[in-house]
C-alpha positions as YAML, in Angstrom:
chain: A
units: angstrom
residues:
- id: 1
  name: MET
  ca: [21.80, -25.99, 29.07]
- id: 2
  name: LYS
  ca: [21.64, -22.29, 28.49]
- id: 3
  name: ALA
  ca: [19.72, -21.15, 25.35]
- id: 4
  name: TYR
  ca: [20.20, -17.65, 23.94]
- id: 5
  name: VAL
  ca: [17.65, -16.13, 21.60]
- id: 6
  name: PHE
  ca: [17.78, -12.95, 19.64]
- id: 7
  name: PRO
  ca: [14.76, -10.81, 18.76]
- id: 8
  name: GLY
  ca: [13.50, -9.48, 15.46]
- id: 9
  name: GLN
  ca: [11.81, -6.23, 13.84]
- id: 10
  name: GLY
  ca: [9.60, -4.62, 16.25]
- id: 11
  name: ALA
  ca: [11.73, -4.69, 19.37]
- id: 12
  name: GLN
  ca: [13.45, -1.23, 18.66]
- id: 13
  name: PHE
  ca: [13.26, 1.81, 20.67]
- id: 14
  name: VAL
  ca: [15.03, 5.22, 20.94]
- id: 15
  name: GLY
  ca: [18.21, 5.18, 23.12]
- id: 16
  name: MET
  ca: [18.86, 1.26, 22.39]
- id: 17
  name: GLY
  ca: [22.39, 0.56, 22.88]
- id: 18
  name: LYS
  ca: [23.69, 4.10, 23.99]
- id: 19
  name: ASP
  ca: [24.56, 2.84, 27.42]
- id: 20
  name: LEU
  ca: [26.70, 0.04, 25.83]
- id: 21
  name: TYR
  ca: [28.50, 2.85, 23.66]
- id: 22
  name: GLU
  ca: [29.28, 4.89, 26.61]
- id: 23
  name: ASN
  ca: [30.39, 2.47, 29.09]
- id: 24
  name: SER
  ca: [32.30, -0.32, 26.64]
- id: 25
  name: PRO
  ca: [35.35, 0.70, 24.57]
- id: 26
  name: LEU
  ca: [34.65, -2.48, 22.38]
- id: 27
  name: ALA
  ca: [30.96, -1.53, 21.89]
- id: 28
  name: LYS
  ca: [32.14, 2.07, 20.88]
- id: 29
  name: GLU
  ca: [34.43, 0.43, 18.54]
- id: 30
  name: LEU
  ca: [31.86, -2.01, 16.86]
- id: 31
  name: PHE
  ca: [29.17, 0.55, 16.72]
- id: 32
  name: GLU
  ca: [31.65, 3.24, 14.70]
- id: 33
  name: LYS
  ca: [32.70, 0.26, 12.62]
- id: 34
  name: ALA
  ca: [28.87, -0.13, 11.85]
- id: 35
  name: ASN
  ca: [28.53, 3.46, 10.91]
- id: 36
  name: ASP
  ca: [31.22, 3.08, 8.44]
- id: 37
  name: ILE
  ca: [30.08, 0.15, 6.91]
- id: 38
  name: LEU
  ca: [26.68, 1.44, 6.57]
- id: 39
  name: GLY
  ca: [27.64, 4.88, 5.21]
- id: 40
  name: PHE
  ca: [25.53, 6.72, 7.73]
- id: 41
  name: ARG
  ca: [25.57, 7.45, 11.42]
- id: 42
  name: ILE
  ca: [23.05, 4.85, 12.57]
- id: 43
  name: THR
  ca: [24.29, 5.44, 16.02]
- id: 44
  name: ASP
  ca: [22.83, 9.09, 15.89]
- id: 45
  name: LEU
  ca: [19.43, 7.42, 15.00]
- id: 46
  name: MET
  ca: [19.54, 4.92, 17.63]
- id: 47
  name: PHE
  ca: [20.58, 6.98, 20.53]
- id: 48
  name: GLU
  ca: [19.05, 10.31, 19.82]
- id: 49
  name: GLY
  ca: [16.60, 9.69, 16.79]
- id: 50
  name: THR
  ca: [12.79, 9.57, 16.76]
- id: 51
  name: ASP
  ca: [10.41, 6.74, 16.70]
- id: 52
  name: GLU
  ca: [9.89, 7.60, 13.11]
- id: 53
  name: ASP
  ca: [13.59, 7.47, 12.47]
- id: 54
  name: LEU
  ca: [13.67, 4.03, 13.87]
- id: 55
  name: LYS
  ca: [11.07, 2.89, 11.77]
- id: 56
  name: GLN
  ca: [12.98, 3.26, 8.46]
- id: 57
  name: THR
  ca: [13.60, -0.12, 7.16]
- id: 58
  name: LYS
  ca: [17.17, 0.62, 6.43]
- id: 59
  name: VAL
  ca: [17.63, 1.80, 10.12]
- id: 60
  name: THR
  ca: [15.37, -0.63, 12.07]
- id: 61
  name: GLN
  ca: [16.72, -4.01, 11.12]
- id: 62
  name: PRO
  ca: [20.64, -3.01, 11.33]
- id: 63
  name: ALA
  ca: [19.69, -1.15, 14.50]
- id: 64
  name: ILE
  ca: [18.06, -4.39, 16.22]
- id: 65
  name: PHE
  ca: [20.92, -6.76, 14.85]
- id: 66
  name: LEU
  ca: [23.63, -4.19, 16.31]
- id: 67
  name: HIS
  ca: [22.14, -3.65, 19.58]
- id: 68
  name: SER
  ca: [21.97, -7.68, 19.89]
- id: 69
  name: VAL
  ca: [25.27, -8.91, 18.73]
- id: 70
  name: ILE
  ca: [27.20, -6.11, 20.49]
- id: 71
  name: LEU
  ca: [25.47, -6.81, 23.70]
- id: 72
  name: ALA
  ca: [26.64, -10.44, 23.14]
- id: 73
  name: LYS
  ca: [30.21, -9.16, 22.51]
- id: 74
  name: VAL
  ca: [30.39, -7.11, 25.63]
- id: 75
  name: MET
  ca: [29.18, -9.93, 27.74]
- id: 76
  name: GLY
  ca: [32.58, -11.63, 27.11]
- id: 77
  name: GLU
  ca: [33.17, -14.84, 28.93]
- id: 78
  name: SER
  ca: [29.64, -15.07, 30.39]
- id: 79
  name: PHE
  ca: [27.94, -15.58, 26.90]
- id: 80
  name: LYS
  ca: [28.32, -19.12, 26.64]
- id: 81
  name: PRO
  ca: [25.51, -20.60, 24.87]
- id: 82
  name: ALA
  ca: [24.79, -24.22, 24.43]
- id: 83
  name: LEU
  ca: [21.64, -23.18, 21.88]
- id: 84
  name: VAL
  ca: [20.98, -20.36, 20.03]
- id: 85
  name: ALA
  ca: [17.99, -18.92, 17.89]
- id: 86
  name: GLY
  ca: [16.69, -15.80, 16.51]
- id: 87
  name: HIS
  ca: [13.24, -14.67, 15.30]
- id: 88
  name: SER
  ca: [13.22, -13.60, 11.70]
- id: 89
  name: LEU
  ca: [16.10, -10.92, 11.82]
- id: 90
  name: GLY
  ca: [17.16, -12.23, 15.01]
- id: 91
  name: GLU
  ca: [18.44, -15.23, 13.32]
- id: 92
  name: PHE
  ca: [21.41, -13.06, 11.79]
- id: 93
  name: SER
  ca: [22.19, -11.85, 15.16]
- id: 94
  name: ALA
  ca: [22.13, -15.50, 16.45]
- id: 95
  name: LEU
  ca: [24.49, -16.59, 13.58]
- id: 96
  name: VAL
  ca: [27.04, -13.58, 14.21]
- id: 97
  name: SER
  ca: [26.92, -14.22, 17.94]
- id: 98
  name: ALA
  ca: [27.64, -18.03, 17.51]
- id: 99
  name: GLY
  ca: [30.50, -17.43, 15.13]
- id: 100
  name: ALA
  ca: [28.91, -18.70, 12.10]
- id: 101
  name: LEU
  ca: [29.01, -15.21, 10.37]
- id: 102
  name: SER
  ca: [31.60, -12.46, 10.84]
- id: 103
  name: PHE
  ca: [30.17, -9.10, 12.44]
- id: 104
  name: GLU
  ca: [31.01, -7.37, 9.14]
- id: 105
  name: ASP
  ca: [29.29, -9.89, 6.89]
- id: 106
  name: GLY
  ca: [26.35, -10.24, 9.08]
- id: 107
  name: LEU
  ca: [25.67, -6.44, 9.03]
- id: 108
  name: VAL
  ca: [26.04, -6.21, 5.40]
- id: 109
  name: LEU
  ca: [23.58, -9.05, 4.83]
- id: 110
  name: VAL
  ca: [21.07, -7.39, 7.24]
- id: 111
  name: SER
  ca: [21.25, -4.13, 5.53]
- id: 112
  name: LYS
  ca: [21.15, -5.59, 1.99]
- id: 113
  name: ARG
  ca: [17.93, -7.60, 3.34]
- id: 114
  name: ALA
  ca: [16.31, -4.72, 4.66]
- id: 115
  name: MET
  ca: [16.89, -2.76, 1.53]
- id: 116
  name: ALA
  ca: [15.62, -5.64, -0.63]
- id: 117
  name: MET
  ca: [12.51, -6.19, 1.48]
- id: 118
  name: GLN
  ca: [11.83, -2.45, 1.30]
- id: 119
  name: LYS
  ca: [11.75, -2.81, -2.50]
- id: 120
  name: ALA
  ca: [9.50, -5.87, -2.48]
- id: 121
  name: CYS
  ca: [6.87, -4.02, -0.15]
- id: 122
  name: GLU
  ca: [6.98, -1.00, -2.67]
- id: 123
  name: LYS
  ca: [6.32, -3.44, -5.79]
- id: 124
  name: GLU
  ca: [3.14, -4.67, -4.09]
- id: 125
  name: PRO
  ca: [1.16, -3.42, -1.31]
- id: 126
  name: SER
  ca: [0.59, -6.20, 1.28]
- id: 127
  name: THR
  ca: [0.37, -6.64, 5.11]
- id: 128
  name: MET
  ca: [0.16, -9.17, 8.10]
- id: 129
  name: ALA
  ca: [-2.39, -9.83, 10.75]
- id: 130
  name: ALA
  ca: [-2.06, -11.75, 14.14]
- id: 131
  name: ILE
  ca: [-4.62, -14.55, 14.73]
- id: 132
  name: ILE
  ca: [-5.05, -15.16, 18.45]
- id: 133
  name: GLY
  ca: [-7.11, -17.94, 19.96]
- id: 134
  name: LEU
  ca: [-7.49, -20.48, 17.15]
- id: 135
  name: ASP
  ca: [-5.60, -23.84, 16.67]
- id: 136
  name: ASP
  ca: [-2.87, -23.41, 14.14]
- id: 137
  name: GLU
  ca: [-4.46, -26.05, 11.76]
- id: 138
  name: VAL
  ca: [-7.84, -23.96, 11.53]
- id: 139
  name: VAL
  ca: [-5.68, -21.21, 10.69]
- id: 140
  name: LYS
  ca: [-3.69, -23.00, 7.98]
- id: 141
  name: ARG
  ca: [-6.69, -24.31, 6.45]
- id: 142
  name: VAL
  ca: [-8.44, -21.05, 6.04]
- id: 143
  name: CYS
  ca: [-5.35, -19.82, 4.38]
- id: 144
  name: ASN
  ca: [-5.33, -22.47, 1.81]
- id: 145
  name: GLU
  ca: [-9.00, -21.79, 1.23]
- id: 146
  name: ILE
  ca: [-8.70, -18.16, 0.28]
- id: 147
  name: ASP
  ca: [-8.19, -17.20, -3.50]
- id: 148
  name: GLU
  ca: [-5.68, -14.59, -2.75]
- id: 149
  name: VAL
  ca: [-1.93, -14.77, -1.44]
- id: 150
  name: VAL
  ca: [-2.09, -15.39, 2.31]
- id: 151
  name: VAL
  ca: [0.04, -17.86, 4.28]
- id: 152
  name: PRO
  ca: [1.16, -18.46, 7.94]
- id: 153
  name: ALA
  ca: [4.06, -16.48, 8.41]
- id: 154
  name: ASN
  ca: [5.06, -16.46, 12.23]
- id: 155
  name: TYR
  ca: [4.33, -19.34, 14.32]
- id: 156
  name: ASN
  ca: [5.07, -16.94, 17.31]
- id: 157
  name: THR
  ca: [3.65, -19.28, 20.33]
- id: 158
  name: THR
  ca: [0.89, -21.41, 21.30]
- id: 159
  name: GLY
  ca: [-2.69, -19.75, 20.21]
- id: 160
  name: GLN
  ca: [-0.79, -16.84, 18.24]
- id: 161
  name: LEU
  ca: [-0.20, -17.26, 14.57]
- id: 162
  name: VAL
  ca: [0.61, -14.16, 12.26]
- id: 163
  name: ILE
  ca: [-0.42, -14.37, 8.67]
- id: 164
  name: SER
  ca: [0.88, -12.67, 5.80]
- id: 165
  name: GLY
  ca: [-0.24, -11.91, 2.32]
- id: 166
  name: SER
  ca: [-2.02, -9.50, 0.17]
- id: 167
  name: ILE
  ca: [-4.25, -7.03, 1.59]
- id: 168
  name: ALA
  ca: [-7.36, -8.33, 0.18]
- id: 169
  name: GLY
  ca: [-6.26, -11.86, 1.25]
- id: 170
  name: ILE
  ca: [-5.63, -10.92, 4.77]
- id: 171
  name: ASP
  ca: [-8.96, -9.11, 5.01]
- id: 172
  name: LYS
  ca: [-10.83, -12.06, 3.73]
- id: 173
  name: ALA
  ca: [-8.93, -14.28, 6.19]
- id: 174
  name: CYS
  ca: [-9.34, -12.08, 8.95]
- id: 175
  name: ALA
  ca: [-13.14, -12.12, 8.34]
- id: 176
  name: ARG
  ca: [-13.20, -15.90, 8.10]
- id: 177
  name: LEU
  ca: [-11.14, -16.77, 11.08]
- id: 178
  name: THR
  ca: [-13.17, -14.07, 13.27]
- id: 179
  name: GLU
  ca: [-16.47, -16.04, 12.24]
- id: 180
  name: LEU
  ca: [-14.48, -19.40, 13.33]
- id: 181
  name: GLY
  ca: [-13.96, -18.08, 16.96]
- id: 182
  name: ALA
  ca: [-10.63, -16.16, 17.03]
- id: 183
  name: LYS
  ca: [-10.38, -13.95, 20.05]
- id: 184
  name: ARG
  ca: [-8.37, -11.48, 17.98]
- id: 185
  name: ALA
  ca: [-7.76, -11.06, 14.13]
- id: 186
  name: MET
  ca: [-5.71, -7.98, 14.18]
- id: 187
  name: LYS
  ca: [-3.87, -6.48, 11.23]
- id: 188
  name: LEU
  ca: [-0.52, -5.20, 11.92]
- id: 189
  name: PRO
  ca: [1.17, -2.04, 11.34]
- id: 190
  name: VAL
  ca: [3.97, -3.45, 8.86]
- id: 191
  name: GLY
  ca: [4.93, -2.25, 5.40]
- id: 192
  name: GLY
  ca: [4.46, -5.58, 3.96]
- id: 193
  name: ALA
  ca: [3.89, -9.34, 3.63]
- id: 194
  name: PHE
  ca: [6.99, -10.49, 5.34]
- id: 195
  name: HIS
  ca: [7.72, -14.41, 5.18]
- id: 196
  name: SER
  ca: [5.16, -14.83, 2.28]
- id: 197
  name: PRO
  ca: [5.60, -15.53, -1.47]
- id: 198
  name: LEU
  ca: [5.27, -11.83, -2.06]
- id: 199
  name: MET
  ca: [8.96, -11.44, -0.51]
- id: 200
  name: GLU
  ca: [9.99, -13.61, -3.76]
- id: 201
  name: PRO
  ca: [12.01, -10.74, -5.31]
- id: 202
  name: ALA
  ca: [13.82, -9.89, -1.82]
- id: 203
  name: ARG
  ca: [14.51, -13.53, -1.33]
- id: 204
  name: ILE
  ca: [16.22, -13.56, -4.91]
- id: 205
  name: GLU
  ca: [18.17, -10.48, -4.08]
- id: 206
  name: LEU
  ca: [19.40, -11.59, -0.80]
- id: 207
  name: GLU
  ca: [20.15, -15.03, -2.13]
- id: 208
  name: ALA
  ca: [22.83, -13.69, -4.19]
- id: 209
  name: ALA
  ca: [24.30, -11.93, -1.26]
- id: 210
  name: ILE
  ca: [24.45, -14.81, 0.73]
- id: 211
  name: ASN
  ca: [26.10, -17.14, -1.97]
- id: 212
  name: GLU
  ca: [29.30, -14.79, -1.57]
- id: 213
  name: THR
  ca: [29.22, -14.84, 2.20]
- id: 214
  name: VAL
  ca: [31.43, -17.18, 4.10]
- id: 215
  name: VAL
  ca: [29.57, -19.23, 6.86]
- id: 216
  name: SER
  ca: [31.57, -20.96, 9.26]
- id: 217
  name: LYS
  ca: [30.63, -23.83, 11.75]
- id: 218
  name: PRO
  ca: [29.18, -22.18, 14.92]
- id: 219
  name: VAL
  ca: [30.33, -22.84, 18.41]
- id: 220
  name: CYS
  ca: [26.86, -24.47, 19.22]
- id: 221
  name: ALA
  ca: [23.59, -25.55, 17.50]
- id: 222
  name: ILE
  ca: [21.51, -22.73, 15.81]
- id: 223
  name: TYR
  ca: [17.79, -23.52, 15.36]
- id: 224
  name: GLN
  ca: [16.90, -21.92, 12.13]
- id: 225
  name: ASN
  ca: [13.39, -20.37, 11.50]
- id: 226
  name: VAL
  ca: [13.07, -22.70, 8.30]
- id: 227
  name: SER
  ca: [13.72, -26.06, 9.90]
- id: 228
  name: ALA
  ca: [13.08, -25.49, 13.73]
- id: 229
  name: LEU
  ca: [15.85, -28.04, 14.18]
- id: 230
  name: ALA
  ca: [19.51, -28.02, 15.30]
- id: 231
  name: GLU
  ca: [21.89, -27.13, 12.61]
- id: 232
  name: THR
  ca: [25.54, -26.71, 12.59]
- id: 233
  name: ASN
  ca: [26.62, -27.68, 9.07]
- id: 234
  name: PRO
  ca: [27.71, -24.43, 7.16]
- id: 235
  name: ASP
  ca: [26.02, -25.53, 4.06]
- id: 236
  name: THR
  ca: [22.69, -26.26, 5.69]
- id: 237
  name: ILE
  ca: [22.67, -23.04, 7.59]
- id: 238
  name: LYS
  ca: [23.41, -21.19, 4.28]
- id: 239
  name: GLU
  ca: [20.73, -22.86, 2.48]
- id: 240
  name: ASN
  ca: [18.11, -22.30, 5.18]
- id: 241
  name: LEU
  ca: [18.99, -18.70, 5.41]
- id: 242
  name: LYS
  ca: [18.45, -18.29, 1.56]
- id: 243
  name: LYS
  ca: [14.75, -19.85, 2.32]
- id: 244
  name: GLN
  ca: [14.04, -17.60, 5.16]
- id: 245
  name: LEU
  ca: [12.56, -14.31, 3.61]
- id: 246
  name: THR
  ca: [9.81, -16.50, 1.92]
- id: 247
  name: ALA
  ca: [9.03, -19.28, 4.66]
- id: 248
  name: SER
  ca: [7.31, -19.38, 7.76]
- id: 249
  name: VAL
  ca: [9.21, -18.48, 11.00]
- id: 250
  name: LYS
  ca: [8.55, -21.52, 13.05]
- id: 251
  name: TRP
  ca: [9.25, -19.94, 16.52]
- id: 252
  name: THR
  ca: [6.66, -22.12, 18.63]
- id: 253
  name: GLN
  ca: [8.13, -25.32, 16.85]
- id: 254
  name: THR
  ca: [11.87, -23.89, 17.68]
- id: 255
  name: VAL
  ca: [11.23, -23.50, 21.35]
- id: 256
  name: GLN
  ca: [9.61, -26.60, 21.70]
- id: 257
  name: GLN
  ca: [12.57, -28.33, 20.01]
- id: 258
  name: MET
  ca: [15.14, -26.46, 22.05]
- id: 259
  name: ILE
  ca: [13.58, -27.38, 25.26]
- id: 260
  name: ALA
  ca: [13.21, -31.11, 23.95]
- id: 261
  name: ASP
  ca: [17.17, -31.04, 23.38]
- id: 262
  name: GLY
  ca: [17.84, -30.12, 26.66]
- id: 263
  name: ALA
  ca: [17.36, -26.35, 27.16]
- id: 264
  name: THR
  ca: [17.05, -25.35, 30.89]
- id: 265
  name: SER
  ca: [16.77, -21.78, 30.59]
- id: 266
  name: PHE
  ca: [16.38, -18.79, 28.02]
- id: 267
  name: THR
  ca: [18.31, -15.37, 27.67]
- id: 268
  name: GLU
  ca: [16.89, -12.90, 25.39]
- id: 269
  name: VAL
  ca: [19.93, -10.95, 23.91]
- id: 270
  name: GLY
  ca: [18.99, -7.53, 22.38]
- id: 271
  name: PRO
  ca: [16.11, -4.98, 22.82]
- id: 272
  name: GLY
  ca: [12.83, -5.73, 24.31]
- id: 273
  name: THR
  ca: [11.23, -8.99, 26.26]
- id: 274
  name: ALA
  ca: [8.88, -10.17, 23.55]
- id: 275
  name: LEU
  ca: [10.78, -13.41, 22.94]
- id: 276
  name: GLN
  ca: [10.45, -14.27, 26.66]
- id: 277
  name: GLY
  ca: [6.67, -13.75, 26.68]
- id: 278
  name: MET
  ca: [6.30, -16.11, 23.77]
- id: 279
  name: ILE
  ca: [8.72, -18.72, 25.39]
- id: 280
  name: LYS
  ca: [6.60, -18.55, 28.62]
- id: 281
  name: LYS
  ca: [3.38, -19.33, 26.78]
- id: 282
  name: VAL
  ca: [4.95, -22.44, 25.37]
- id: 283
  name: ASP
  ca: [6.32, -23.50, 28.80]
- id: 284
  name: ARG
  ca: [5.55, -21.51, 32.02]
- id: 285
  name: SER
  ca: [8.02, -23.18, 33.95]
- id: 286
  name: MET
  ca: [10.85, -22.25, 31.80]
- id: 287
  name: PRO
  ca: [13.36, -19.71, 33.24]
- id: 288
  name: CYS
  ca: [13.59, -16.64, 31.11]
- id: 289
  name: GLU
  ca: [15.62, -13.59, 31.26]
- id: 290
  name: SER
  ca: [17.08, -10.47, 29.65]
- id: 291
  name: ALA
  ca: [21.07, -10.38, 28.85]
- id: 292
  name: LYS
  ca: [22.81, -8.30, 31.32]
- id: 293
  name: VAL
  ca: [26.49, -6.96, 31.23]
...
C-alpha cells in the first residue's frame, strides 16, 4: 500500500512552487485563489522573496501547505493514497489532500494557526531542542524531573526526540541530557515552544476556528499526530486536530504504525526530503521518494 506524507515547518525554500505555477493552469488557479484568501500575494514571497520573508510565521506555514496540497492536486490520477500522514503543520496538508478538508478551509485554518502560534510565542519567550542519541524514555524522565515547563514535542525518528518548553527549562534539560550521554542536545532556531503547554493560548484560538469548519470522511485513513493511529471518523479527526498544538507529534510511532498496517512505500509530497530521512531511520528497507508530476 502506498503511503503519502506531508512535511511541516522548516521545509520551506525560496522558489518553492514556482515550477508548478508556471507549468500547470490548475496550480496557477489555486495559487491565485490562495493570494485572494490570504489578502496578500504569498506567491511573490514564495517564488521571488528572501529567506527572511519565508521565515515570517504568517508566510512559512501557508507556503508549505500550498506547495504540498497543490502538488498533490496537480498529480491528478497518479495521486492515489492508501494511507496519509503529515508532520505537525503537514497534517493539515494531508487532511486536504485526502478530502477531509476543502482547500479553502484548510488554508484558512493554517493561516489562523500561524497567527495564533505567533501570538503565543510573543506572549512567553520559549524554545525547542533536538536530543540525539538517547532512548526516548530517558528523555521523557528528565523532562518530568525538571521544575520548569519542558516536554517531549516531536518524536521524529529512532534516537531523535525534540523537546519543547521555557528557555530555562530547555537549558536545564540539555545540560542534564548531555551528562546522561546524549550525542547532541542542540537548541533549535525556532520562535517558540511548539507542541507544549505554552501553546495553550494558540490551541484555544484555533479550536474555535476548527469548531466552525466542516470535516468530511477522508478517501483513506489519516494517521494523526496526537494518536499515531488510522483515523477516518470526521468527529475523531476534528477532536484530534484541536489537541495538536499542545500535544506531542508522534511521528516515529506513526511511521511504525503505518508500516504495521501495510504501507509498502512512502512518497513525500511538498518541499524538502526531511520526512524520507526520518522514515529511513525507522526502517532502512522502506522505499521512499519525493512526489513528482
